[in-house]
PDB file as gemmi writes it, atoms N, CA and C in Angstrom:
CRYST1    1.000    1.000    1.000  90.00  90.00  90.00 P 1                      
ATOM      1  N   UNK A   1      67.517   1.871 -28.817  1.00  0.00           N  
ATOM      2  CA  UNK A   1      68.488   0.999 -28.242  1.00  0.00           C  
ATOM      3  C   UNK A   1      67.884  -0.381 -27.987  1.00  0.00           C  
ATOM      4  N   UNK A   2      66.600  -0.425 -27.703  1.00  0.00           N  
ATOM      5  CA  UNK A   2      65.955  -1.710 -27.428  1.00  0.00           C  
ATOM      6  C   UNK A   2      66.000  -2.625 -28.642  1.00  0.00           C  
ATOM      7  N   UNK A   3      65.854  -2.079 -29.842  1.00  0.00           N  
ATOM      8  CA  UNK A   3      65.913  -2.909 -31.050  1.00  0.00           C  
ATOM      9  C   UNK A   3      67.324  -3.459 -31.229  1.00  0.00           C  
ATOM     10  N   UNK A   4      68.333  -2.626 -31.016  1.00  0.00           N  
ATOM     11  CA  UNK A   4      69.720  -3.091 -31.114  1.00  0.00           C  
ATOM     12  C   UNK A   4      69.997  -4.220 -30.152  1.00  0.00           C  
ATOM     13  N   UNK A   5      69.510  -4.093 -28.930  1.00  0.00           N  
ATOM     14  CA  UNK A   5      69.700  -5.151 -27.947  1.00  0.00           C  
ATOM     15  C   UNK A   5      68.930  -6.413 -28.337  1.00  0.00           C  
ATOM     16  N   UNK A   6      67.760  -6.228 -28.957  1.00  0.00           N  
ATOM     17  CA  UNK A   6      66.933  -7.371 -29.329  1.00  0.00           C  
ATOM     18  C   UNK A   6      67.553  -8.199 -30.444  1.00  0.00           C  
ATOM     19  N   UNK A   7      68.309  -7.586 -31.336  1.00  0.00           N  
ATOM     20  CA  UNK A   7      68.852  -8.314 -32.482  1.00  0.00           C  
ATOM     21  C   UNK A   7      70.351  -8.547 -32.381  1.00  0.00           C  
ATOM     22  N   UNK A   8      70.981  -8.022 -31.358  1.00  0.00           N  
ATOM     23  CA  UNK A   8      72.430  -8.133 -31.248  1.00  0.00           C  
ATOM     24  C   UNK A   8      72.831  -9.371 -30.461  1.00  0.00           C  
ATOM     25  N   UNK A   9      73.819 -10.068 -30.984  1.00  0.00           N  
ATOM     26  CA  UNK A   9      74.375 -11.209 -30.262  1.00  0.00           C  
ATOM     27  C   UNK A   9      75.562 -10.784 -29.411  1.00  0.00           C  
ATOM     28  N   UNK A  10      76.029  -9.580 -29.630  1.00  0.00           N  
ATOM     29  CA  UNK A  10      77.165  -9.081 -28.872  1.00  0.00           C  
ATOM     30  C   UNK A  10      76.885  -7.668 -28.434  1.00  0.00           C  
ATOM     31  N   UNK A  11      77.946  -6.923 -28.263  1.00  0.00           N  
ATOM     32  CA  UNK A  11      77.776  -5.533 -27.866  1.00  0.00           C  
ATOM     33  C   UNK A  11      77.673  -4.658 -29.106  1.00  0.00           C  
ATOM     34  N   UNK A  12      77.062  -3.537 -28.939  1.00  0.00           N  
ATOM     35  CA  UNK A  12      76.976  -2.564 -30.021  1.00  0.00           C  
ATOM     36  C   UNK A  12      77.160  -1.191 -29.429  1.00  0.00           C  
ATOM     37  N   UNK A  13      77.448  -0.251 -30.294  1.00  0.00           N  
ATOM     38  CA  UNK A  13      77.687   1.118 -29.857  1.00  0.00           C  
ATOM     39  C   UNK A  13      76.694   2.028 -30.549  1.00  0.00           C  
ATOM     40  N   UNK A  14      76.066   2.876 -29.777  1.00  0.00           N  
ATOM     41  CA  UNK A  14      75.130   3.851 -30.309  1.00  0.00           C  
ATOM     42  C   UNK A  14      75.923   5.065 -30.761  1.00  0.00           C  
ATOM     43  N   UNK A  15      75.743   5.451 -32.004  1.00  0.00           N  
ATOM     44  CA  UNK A  15      76.479   6.568 -32.574  1.00  0.00           C  
ATOM     45  C   UNK A  15      75.524   7.732 -32.810  1.00  0.00           C  
ATOM     46  N   UNK A  16      75.732   8.816 -32.103  1.00  0.00           N  
ATOM     47  CA  UNK A  16      74.901   9.997 -32.277  1.00  0.00           C  
ATOM     48  C   UNK A  16      75.411  10.831 -33.449  1.00  0.00           C  
ATOM     49  N   UNK A  17      74.517  11.185 -34.347  1.00  0.00           N  
ATOM     50  CA  UNK A  17      74.867  12.022 -35.490  1.00  0.00           C  
ATOM     51  C   UNK A  17      74.163  13.357 -35.304  1.00  0.00           C  
ATOM     52  N   UNK A  18      74.907  14.460 -35.305  1.00  0.00           N  
ATOM     53  CA  UNK A  18      74.271  15.767 -35.115  1.00  0.00           C  
ATOM     54  C   UNK A  18      73.219  16.040 -36.199  1.00  0.00           C  
ATOM     55  N   UNK A  19      72.140  16.683 -35.783  1.00  0.00           N  
ATOM     56  CA  UNK A  19      71.030  16.952 -36.704  1.00  0.00           C  
ATOM     57  C   UNK A  19      71.488  17.758 -37.918  1.00  0.00           C  
ATOM     58  N   UNK A  20      72.369  18.731 -37.720  1.00  0.00           N  
ATOM     59  CA  UNK A  20      72.794  19.557 -38.845  1.00  0.00           C  
ATOM     60  C   UNK A  20      73.516  18.723 -39.912  1.00  0.00           C  
ATOM     61  N   UNK A  21      74.228  17.664 -39.490  1.00  0.00           N  
ATOM     62  CA  UNK A  21      74.880  16.790 -40.472  1.00  0.00           C  
ATOM     63  C   UNK A  21      73.839  15.970 -41.242  1.00  0.00           C  
ATOM     64  N   UNK A  22      72.831  15.461 -40.537  1.00  0.00           N  
ATOM     65  CA  UNK A  22      71.751  14.729 -41.209  1.00  0.00           C  
ATOM     66  C   UNK A  22      71.024  15.625 -42.198  1.00  0.00           C  
ATOM     67  N   UNK A  23      70.721  16.854 -41.768  1.00  0.00           N  
ATOM     68  CA  UNK A  23      70.002  17.782 -42.650  1.00  0.00           C  
ATOM     69  C   UNK A  23      70.842  18.143 -43.872  1.00  0.00           C  
ATOM     70  N   UNK A  24      72.149  18.355 -43.676  1.00  0.00           N  
ATOM     71  CA  UNK A  24      73.026  18.661 -44.800  1.00  0.00           C  
ATOM     72  C   UNK A  24      73.114  17.503 -45.777  1.00  0.00           C  
ATOM     73  N   UNK A  25      73.268  16.296 -45.243  1.00  0.00           N  
ATOM     74  CA  UNK A  25      73.323  15.115 -46.102  1.00  0.00           C  
ATOM     75  C   UNK A  25      72.003  14.934 -46.856  1.00  0.00           C  
ATOM     76  N   UNK A  26      70.894  15.216 -46.190  1.00  0.00           N  
ATOM     77  CA  UNK A  26      69.581  15.075 -46.832  1.00  0.00           C  
ATOM     78  C   UNK A  26      69.419  16.072 -47.973  1.00  0.00           C  
ATOM     79  N   UNK A  27      69.850  17.299 -47.759  1.00  0.00           N  
ATOM     80  CA  UNK A  27      69.754  18.307 -48.833  1.00  0.00           C  
ATOM     81  C   UNK A  27      70.627  17.929 -50.027  1.00  0.00           C  
ATOM     82  N   UNK A  28      71.839  17.444 -49.742  1.00  0.00           N  
ATOM     83  CA  UNK A  28      72.726  17.001 -50.834  1.00  0.00           C  
ATOM     84  C   UNK A  28      72.116  15.816 -51.573  1.00  0.00           C  
ATOM     85  N   UNK A  29      71.553  14.889 -50.842  1.00  0.00           N  
ATOM     86  CA  UNK A  29      70.949  13.724 -51.462  1.00  0.00           C  
ATOM     87  C   UNK A  29      69.761  14.130 -52.330  1.00  0.00           C  
ATOM     88  N   UNK A  30      68.990  15.100 -51.871  1.00  0.00           N  
ATOM     89  CA  UNK A  30      67.857  15.586 -52.654  1.00  0.00           C  
ATOM     90  C   UNK A  30      68.353  16.230 -53.954  1.00  0.00           C  
ATOM     91  N   UNK A  31      69.414  17.005 -53.869  1.00  0.00           N  
ATOM     92  CA  UNK A  31      70.000  17.629 -55.058  1.00  0.00           C  
ATOM     93  C   UNK A  31      70.520  16.566 -56.027  1.00  0.00           C  
ATOM     94  N   UNK A  32      71.288  15.606 -55.501  1.00  0.00           N  
ATOM     95  CA  UNK A  32      71.826  14.550 -56.360  1.00  0.00           C  
ATOM     96  C   UNK A  32      70.722  13.705 -56.982  1.00  0.00           C  
ATOM     97  N   UNK A  33      69.660  13.469 -56.227  1.00  0.00           N  
ATOM     98  CA  UNK A  33      68.563  12.666 -56.773  1.00  0.00           C  
ATOM     99  C   UNK A  33      67.892  13.380 -57.939  1.00  0.00           C  
ATOM    100  N   UNK A  34      67.813  14.707 -57.861  1.00  0.00           N  
ATOM    101  CA  UNK A  34      67.239  15.472 -58.972  1.00  0.00           C  
ATOM    102  C   UNK A  34      68.181  15.451 -60.181  1.00  0.00           C  
ATOM    103  N   UNK A  35      69.473  15.537 -59.917  1.00  0.00           N  
ATOM    104  CA  UNK A  35      70.454  15.538 -61.006  1.00  0.00           C  
ATOM    105  C   UNK A  35      70.582  14.181 -61.688  1.00  0.00           C  
ATOM    106  N   UNK A  36      70.558  13.108 -60.896  1.00  0.00           N  
ATOM    107  CA  UNK A  36      70.817  11.775 -61.438  1.00  0.00           C  
ATOM    108  C   UNK A  36      69.565  10.916 -61.589  1.00  0.00           C  
ATOM    109  N   UNK A  37      68.419  11.446 -61.209  1.00  0.00           N  
ATOM    110  CA  UNK A  37      67.150  10.771 -61.449  1.00  0.00           C  
ATOM    111  C   UNK A  37      66.876   9.532 -60.617  1.00  0.00           C  
ATOM    112  N   UNK A  38      67.171   9.592 -59.333  1.00  0.00           N  
ATOM    113  CA  UNK A  38      66.819   8.471 -58.464  1.00  0.00           C  
ATOM    114  C   UNK A  38      65.960   8.986 -57.309  1.00  0.00           C  
ATOM    115  N   UNK A  39      65.270   8.088 -56.658  1.00  0.00           N  
ATOM    116  CA  UNK A  39      64.433   8.454 -55.505  1.00  0.00           C  
ATOM    117  C   UNK A  39      65.328   8.556 -54.274  1.00  0.00           C  
ATOM    118  N   UNK A  40      65.320   9.698 -53.599  1.00  0.00           N  
ATOM    119  CA  UNK A  40      66.203   9.864 -52.438  1.00  0.00           C  
ATOM    120  C   UNK A  40      65.729   9.040 -51.243  1.00  0.00           C  
ATOM    121  N   UNK A  41      66.644   8.336 -50.630  1.00  0.00           N  
ATOM    122  CA  UNK A  41      66.306   7.575 -49.428  1.00  0.00           C  
ATOM    123  C   UNK A  41      66.306   8.500 -48.213  1.00  0.00           C  
ATOM    124  N   UNK A  42      67.250   9.414 -48.173  1.00  0.00           N  
ATOM    125  CA  UNK A  42      67.330  10.384 -47.079  1.00  0.00           C  
ATOM    126  C   UNK A  42      66.943  11.751 -47.626  1.00  0.00           C  
ATOM    127  N   UNK A  43      65.885  12.308 -47.084  1.00  0.00           N  
ATOM    128  CA  UNK A  43      65.394  13.615 -47.515  1.00  0.00           C  
ATOM    129  C   UNK A  43      65.161  14.464 -46.267  1.00  0.00           C  
ATOM    130  N   UNK A  44      64.958  15.777 -46.428  1.00  0.00           N  
ATOM    131  CA  UNK A  44      64.660  16.608 -45.253  1.00  0.00           C  
ATOM    132  C   UNK A  44      63.435  16.100 -44.475  1.00  0.00           C  
ATOM    133  N   UNK A  45      62.427  15.613 -45.168  1.00  0.00           N  
ATOM    134  CA  UNK A  45      61.260  15.059 -44.486  1.00  0.00           C  
ATOM    135  C   UNK A  45      61.597  13.820 -43.677  1.00  0.00           C  
ATOM    136  N   UNK A  46      62.457  12.965 -44.218  1.00  0.00           N  
ATOM    137  CA  UNK A  46      62.876  11.756 -43.504  1.00  0.00           C  
ATOM    138  C   UNK A  46      63.687  12.124 -42.263  1.00  0.00           C  
ATOM    139  N   UNK A  47      64.512  13.169 -42.367  1.00  0.00           N  
ATOM    140  CA  UNK A  47      65.275  13.618 -41.194  1.00  0.00           C  
ATOM    141  C   UNK A  47      64.309  14.067 -40.096  1.00  0.00           C  
ATOM    142  N   UNK A  48      63.261  14.791 -40.463  1.00  0.00           N  
ATOM    143  CA  UNK A  48      62.271  15.211 -39.456  1.00  0.00           C  
ATOM    144  C   UNK A  48      61.652  13.988 -38.775  1.00  0.00           C  
ATOM    145  N   UNK A  49      61.398  12.925 -39.538  1.00  0.00           N  
ATOM    146  CA  UNK A  49      60.862  11.697 -38.944  1.00  0.00           C  
ATOM    147  C   UNK A  49      61.892  11.053 -38.008  1.00  0.00           C  
ATOM    148  N   UNK A  50      63.153  11.015 -38.440  1.00  0.00           N  
ATOM    149  CA  UNK A  50      64.188  10.352 -37.657  1.00  0.00           C  
ATOM    150  C   UNK A  50      64.443  11.023 -36.313  1.00  0.00           C  
ATOM    151  N   UNK A  51      64.329  12.343 -36.265  1.00  0.00           N  
ATOM    152  CA  UNK A  51      64.636  13.063 -35.027  1.00  0.00           C  
ATOM    153  C   UNK A  51      63.396  13.302 -34.169  1.00  0.00           C  
ATOM    154  N   UNK A  52      62.248  12.802 -34.579  1.00  0.00           N  
ATOM    155  CA  UNK A  52      61.003  12.949 -33.824  1.00  0.00           C  
ATOM    156  C   UNK A  52      61.159  12.272 -32.465  1.00  0.00           C  
ATOM    157  N   UNK A  53      60.985  13.017 -31.364  1.00  0.00           N  
ATOM    158  CA  UNK A  53      61.167  12.419 -30.040  1.00  0.00           C  
ATOM    159  C   UNK A  53      59.991  11.568 -29.569  1.00  0.00           C  
ATOM    160  N   UNK A  54      58.862  11.641 -30.223  1.00  0.00           N  
ATOM    161  CA  UNK A  54      57.654  10.966 -29.743  1.00  0.00           C  
ATOM    162  C   UNK A  54      57.356   9.670 -30.495  1.00  0.00           C  
ATOM    163  N   UNK A  55      58.316   8.762 -30.590  1.00  0.00           N  
ATOM    164  CA  UNK A  55      58.113   7.523 -31.333  1.00  0.00           C  
ATOM    165  C   UNK A  55      57.461   6.433 -30.499  1.00  0.00           C  
ATOM    166  N   UNK A  56      57.300   6.640 -29.223  1.00  0.00           N  
ATOM    167  CA  UNK A  56      56.707   5.613 -28.363  1.00  0.00           C  
ATOM    168  C   UNK A  56      55.213   5.829 -28.234  1.00  0.00           C  
ATOM    169  N   UNK A  57      54.497   4.751 -28.067  1.00  0.00           N  
ATOM    170  CA  UNK A  57      53.061   4.862 -27.842  1.00  0.00           C  
ATOM    171  C   UNK A  57      52.626   3.802 -26.847  1.00  0.00           C  
ATOM    172  N   UNK A  58      51.451   3.998 -26.298  1.00  0.00           N  
ATOM    173  CA  UNK A  58      50.878   3.082 -25.328  1.00  0.00           C  
ATOM    174  C   UNK A  58      49.638   2.471 -25.964  1.00  0.00           C  
ATOM    175  N   UNK A  59      49.616   1.161 -26.130  1.00  0.00           N  
ATOM    176  CA  UNK A  59      48.499   0.529 -26.827  1.00  0.00           C  
ATOM    177  C   UNK A  59      47.447  -0.041 -25.876  1.00  0.00           C  
ATOM    178  N   UNK A  60      47.483   0.313 -24.600  1.00  0.00           N  
ATOM    179  CA  UNK A  60      46.519  -0.237 -23.642  1.00  0.00           C  
ATOM    180  C   UNK A  60      45.077   0.107 -24.005  1.00  0.00           C  
ATOM    181  N   UNK A  61      44.797   1.353 -24.397  1.00  0.00           N  
ATOM    182  CA  UNK A  61      43.425   1.733 -24.748  1.00  0.00           C  
ATOM    183  C   UNK A  61      42.953   0.960 -25.982  1.00  0.00           C  
ATOM    184  N   UNK A  62      43.838   0.785 -26.967  1.00  0.00           N  
ATOM    185  CA  UNK A  62      43.482   0.027 -28.168  1.00  0.00           C  
ATOM    186  C   UNK A  62      43.172  -1.423 -27.805  1.00  0.00           C  
ATOM    187  N   UNK A  63      44.016  -2.020 -26.965  1.00  0.00           N  
ATOM    188  CA  UNK A  63      43.802  -3.404 -26.538  1.00  0.00           C  
ATOM    189  C   UNK A  63      42.497  -3.525 -25.752  1.00  0.00           C  
ATOM    190  N   UNK A  64      42.251  -2.564 -24.891  1.00  0.00           N  
ATOM    191  CA  UNK A  64      41.020  -2.585 -24.096  1.00  0.00           C  
ATOM    192  C   UNK A  64      39.783  -2.495 -24.992  1.00  0.00           C  
ATOM    193  N   UNK A  65      39.841  -1.641 -26.013  1.00  0.00           N  
ATOM    194  CA  UNK A  65      38.687  -1.446 -26.901  1.00  0.00           C  
ATOM    195  C   UNK A  65      38.480  -2.601 -27.878  1.00  0.00           C  
ATOM    196  N   UNK A  66      39.568  -3.219 -28.319  1.00  0.00           N  
ATOM    197  CA  UNK A  66      39.456  -4.227 -29.382  1.00  0.00           C  
ATOM    198  C   UNK A  66      39.758  -5.649 -28.931  1.00  0.00           C  
ATOM    199  N   UNK A  67      40.479  -5.791 -27.832  1.00  0.00           N  
ATOM    200  CA  UNK A  67      40.891  -7.116 -27.390  1.00  0.00           C  
ATOM    201  C   UNK A  67      42.117  -7.649 -28.121  1.00  0.00           C  
ATOM    202  N   UNK A  68      42.630  -6.890 -29.084  1.00  0.00           N  
ATOM    203  CA  UNK A  68      43.786  -7.337 -29.860  1.00  0.00           C  
ATOM    204  C   UNK A  68      45.066  -7.208 -29.044  1.00  0.00           C  
ATOM    205  N   UNK A  69      45.912  -8.204 -29.154  1.00  0.00           N  
ATOM    206  CA  UNK A  69      47.236  -8.185 -28.531  1.00  0.00           C  
ATOM    207  C   UNK A  69      48.249  -8.676 -29.562  1.00  0.00           C  
ATOM    208  N   UNK A  70      49.426  -8.070 -29.590  1.00  0.00           N  
ATOM    209  CA  UNK A  70      50.442  -8.546 -30.531  1.00  0.00           C  
ATOM    210  C   UNK A  70      50.869  -9.974 -30.198  1.00  0.00           C  
ATOM    211  N   UNK A  71      51.169 -10.749 -31.233  1.00  0.00           N  
ATOM    212  CA  UNK A  71      51.619 -12.134 -31.030  1.00  0.00           C  
ATOM    213  C   UNK A  71      53.103 -12.198 -30.694  1.00  0.00           C  
ATOM    214  N   UNK A  72      53.849 -11.194 -31.111  1.00  0.00           N  
ATOM    215  CA  UNK A  72      55.292 -11.177 -30.875  1.00  0.00           C  
ATOM    216  C   UNK A  72      55.662  -9.982 -30.019  1.00  0.00           C  
ATOM    217  N   UNK A  73      56.663 -10.147 -29.149  1.00  0.00           N  
ATOM    218  CA  UNK A  73      57.194  -8.994 -28.435  1.00  0.00           C  
ATOM    219  C   UNK A  73      58.290  -8.359 -29.293  1.00  0.00           C  
ATOM    220  N   UNK A  74      58.892  -7.283 -28.822  1.00  0.00           N  
ATOM    221  CA  UNK A  74      59.899  -6.564 -29.611  1.00  0.00           C  
ATOM    222  C   UNK A  74      61.070  -7.466 -29.986  1.00  0.00           C  
ATOM    223  N   UNK A  75      61.570  -8.221 -29.045  1.00  0.00           N  
ATOM    224  CA  UNK A  75      62.717  -9.087 -29.330  1.00  0.00           C  
ATOM    225  C   UNK A  75      62.373 -10.116 -30.396  1.00  0.00           C  
ATOM    226  N   UNK A  76      61.241 -10.785 -30.263  1.00  0.00           N  
ATOM    227  CA  UNK A  76      60.836 -11.793 -31.247  1.00  0.00           C  
ATOM    228  C   UNK A  76      60.620 -11.163 -32.622  1.00  0.00           C  
ATOM    229  N   UNK A  77      59.937 -10.033 -32.677  1.00  0.00           N  
ATOM    230  CA  UNK A  77      59.667  -9.375 -33.957  1.00  0.00           C  
ATOM    231  C   UNK A  77      60.932  -8.881 -34.635  1.00  0.00           C  
ATOM    232  N   UNK A  78      61.832  -8.269 -33.863  1.00  0.00           N  
ATOM    233  CA  UNK A  78      63.080  -7.765 -34.437  1.00  0.00           C  
ATOM    234  C   UNK A  78      63.956  -8.905 -34.929  1.00  0.00           C  
ATOM    235  N   UNK A  79      64.028  -9.975 -34.167  1.00  0.00           N  
ATOM    236  CA  UNK A  79      64.842 -11.112 -34.596  1.00  0.00           C  
ATOM    237  C   UNK A  79      64.262 -11.732 -35.865  1.00  0.00           C  
ATOM    238  N   UNK A  80      62.950 -11.840 -35.941  1.00  0.00           N  
ATOM    239  CA  UNK A  80      62.324 -12.377 -37.147  1.00  0.00           C  
ATOM    240  C   UNK A  80      62.568 -11.462 -38.346  1.00  0.00           C  
ATOM    241  N   UNK A  81      62.510 -10.175 -38.108  1.00  0.00           N  
ATOM    242  CA  UNK A  81      62.717  -9.211 -39.181  1.00  0.00           C  
ATOM    243  C   UNK A  81      64.143  -9.238 -39.716  1.00  0.00           C  
ATOM    244  N   UNK A  82      65.121  -9.323 -38.801  1.00  0.00           N  
ATOM    245  CA  UNK A  82      66.517  -9.183 -39.196  1.00  0.00           C  
ATOM    246  C   UNK A  82      67.253 -10.508 -39.378  1.00  0.00           C  
ATOM    247  N   UNK A  83      66.607 -11.631 -39.166  1.00  0.00           N  
ATOM    248  CA  UNK A  83      67.256 -12.928 -39.357  1.00  0.00           C  
ATOM    249  C   UNK A  83      66.975 -13.393 -40.785  1.00  0.00           C  
ATOM    250  N   UNK A  84      68.022 -13.703 -41.544  1.00  0.00           N  
ATOM    251  CA  UNK A  84      67.813 -14.182 -42.911  1.00  0.00           C  
ATOM    252  C   UNK A  84      66.954 -15.440 -42.923  1.00  0.00           C  
ATOM    253  N   UNK A  85      66.129 -15.575 -43.948  1.00  0.00           N  
ATOM    254  CA  UNK A  85      65.271 -16.754 -44.095  1.00  0.00           C  
ATOM    255  C   UNK A  85      66.137 -18.010 -44.181  1.00  0.00           C  
ATOM    256  N   UNK A  86      65.664 -19.080 -43.599  1.00  0.00           N  
ATOM    257  CA  UNK A  86      66.376 -20.346 -43.686  1.00  0.00           C  
ATOM    258  C   UNK A  86      67.321 -20.597 -42.538  1.00  0.00           C  
ATOM    259  N   UNK A  87      67.479 -19.652 -41.642  1.00  0.00           N  
ATOM    260  CA  UNK A  87      68.351 -19.875 -40.488  1.00  0.00           C  
ATOM    261  C   UNK A  87      67.565 -20.333 -39.304  1.00  0.00           C  
TER     262      UNK A  87                                                      
END                                                                             
């Protein structure tokens, strides 16, 4: 939700998709990719990544050991990522 807030100029709605629907779509996409010869964007492995609850990390120990700090915060990085060049 933080990324949506960082790049949104207005309101947005979070849409929850049940895992079984994601898994079903991934299996179908894998089948179609084999039939039509394309690389699947959504696969069972990708679904496992998407539903992983542990996506957050704490970089304090890394910063303490290396002295490195990010130059951009989440809002700045997301806006740079999602803003078309030239704007």
